[in-house]
C-alpha positions, 0 to 999 in steps of 0.5 A, spaced: 901 877 821 898 878 828 892 879 832 891 881 840 891 875 845 885 873 849 883 876 855 887 875 862 884 869 866 880 871 872 882 869 879 875 865 879 877 862 873 884 860 875 881 856 881 875 852 878 877 845 877 879 844 870 876 838 865 878 836 858 874 842 855 879 846 858 885 842 856 882 842 849 881 850 849 888 851 852 891 847 846 887 850 841 889 857 844 897 855 842 895 855 835 893 862 835 886 861 832 885 869 830 892 869 826 889 863 823 883 866 821 887 872 818 891 867 814 885 863 811 883 870 808 888 870 804 888 863 802 881 861 799 880 867 795 886 866 791 883 859 789 877 863 786 882 867 782 886 861 780 880 857 778 877 863 774 871 861 777 868 857 783 873 851 785 871 845 788 868 845 794 872 839 797 878 842 794 877 848 798 875 845 804 881 840 804 886 846 803 883 850 808 884 844 813 891 843 811 893 850 811 889 851 818 893 845 821 900 848 818 899 854 821 897 851 828 903 847 828 907 853 826 904 857 832 904 852 837 912 851 836 912 859 836 909 859 843 914 853 845 920 857 843 917 864 845 915 862 852 920 866 856 918 872 852 911 871 853 912 871 860 915 878 860 909 881 856 903 883 859 899 882 852 901 874 852 902 873 860 896 868 860 898 864 854 897 856 856 905 855 856 906 861 861 900 859 866 903 852 866 896 849 863 900 846 857 907 843 859 913 845 854 913 837 852 906 837 850 906 843 846 912 841 842 909 834 841 902 837 839 906 842 834 910 837 831 904 832 830 900 838 827 905 839 822 906 832 820 899 831 819 898 838 815 903 835 810 900 828 810 893 831 809 895 836 803 899 831 800 894 826 800 888 830 798 890 836 795 897 836 791 905 835 793 906 842 791 901 845 796 904 840 802 911 842 801 909 849 801 906 848 807 912 845 810 916 851 808 911 856 811 912 852 818 920 852 817 920 859 815 916 861 821 919 857 826 926 857 824 927 863 820 923 868 824 922 865 831 929 862 832 934 866 827 931 873 827 926 875 832 931 876 838 936 879 833 934 884 828 929 890 828 927 888 821 925 881 824 918 882 822 920 884 815 923 878 813 920 873 818 913 876 814 915 871 808 912 865 812 905 869 813 905 870 805 905 862 804 898 861 804 897 865 798 902 860 794 898 854 797 891 857 795 894 858 788 898 851 787 892 847 790 888 849 784 893 849 779 899 845 781 903 850 780 905 857 781 904 864 776 905 871 776 898 873 779 900 869 785 907 872 786 904 879 786 899 877 791 905 874 795 908 881 795 902 884 797 902 880 804 909 881 804 909 889 804 903 889 808 906 886 814 910 891 817 905 897 817 900 892 820 905 889 825 909 895 827 903 899 829 901 894 834 909 894 836 908 901 837 902 900 842 906 895 846 913 898 845 914 897 853 912 889 853 917 888 847 922 892 851 922 888 857 922 882 853 928 884 850 925 883 843 928 889 838 922 891 834 923 897 830 919 901 835 923 899 841 930 901 837 927 907 833 923 913 834 915 914 832 917 919 827 922 914 824 917 908 825 911 912 822 916 914 815 917 906 814 910 905 815 908 910 810 913 907 805 911 900 806 903 902 805 905 906 799 908 900 796 903 895 798 897 899 795 901 900 788 903 892 788 896 891 789 894 895 783 899 891 779 895 885 780 890 889 775 894 888 769 898 882 771 891 878 772 887 881 768 882 884 773 876 888 772 872 893 776 870 890 782 877 888 784 880 895 781 875 899 785 876 895 792 884 895 791 884 903 790 878 905 795 881 901 801 888 902 799 886 910 799 884 909 806 890 905 808 894 910 806 890 916 809 891 912 816 898 911 815 899 918 813 895 920 819 899 916 824 906 919 821 903 926 822 901 925 829 908 922 831 911 928 828 906 933 832 909 929 838 903 925 840 905 919 844 902 913 848 895 911 847 894 918 844 898 916 838 892 911 836 897 906 832 891 901 834 887 904 829 891 903 823 893 896 826 885 894 826 884 898 819 890 894 816 886 887 817 880 890 814 884 893 808 887 886 807 880 882 808 877 887 803 882 886 797 882 879 798 875 878 798 875 882 791 880 877 789 875 872 790 869 876 787 872 879 781 873 873 777 865 871 778 863 878 776 868 880 772 866 887 769 872 888 765 875 895 765 875 899 758 882 898 756 882 890 758 
């Protein structure tokens, strides 16, 4: 999962004296807070479903803090490993490791420390399963996606996206100290959602990825091919989200939210494919429209996951 990075540093900002607040801000930037926000959106709603009500406030806070530390660790280590790529991409050229605001040594120490703290925190305040799942998410994102896949295959974001699905399992295990079918279904929703979320962004910044030598699918394939894959994954995402209704016994709130937001998601995916078939290219392709709506879609689906157990208006056949 991803979001846009912060805006470029101005010349005046670059010249002014740097204090401790600037240093803190730079280290926080390494954690990619906007990505963490999206990850947390898929964590706490699952806890409501697992509890079938309102979970302990203390447990929710402990899980979210531990998840934030784990995600921050993975993102900081990703920035360390990808600093050469980031320097060649306009979208990421102002990240702290590229500008020199944070040293490579500082970044790797920071990332490892966050990871260790997240494991200890979750093990002590939540449970061991959640701690191991969080550690697994870090290993998957840093080792499997960043090191093994990102620079080698156009399917990098598909399989590398597994790491972004882990917060679902962490949220469920925090409440139940185990895993079950509803958690797996929601895991798959995020898994299938990741390509139609990320590929439109890659289409918009195709030249950036090409210059950096990262073989994202839009770099190595035409817009029509990418559009067809986006449509295919979008359909599977929506159908998987609807599968949660019988699997978890969801009611009207979730069923309606998943169906309506899913329909709009599919319309946007097909619209992008239609533009690609019509030969529309560049900013006129409006790939970012689908990118931004994909975030809204996931937020709405998971918000409904949390609200449905609280209201639970059963469907007629339930």
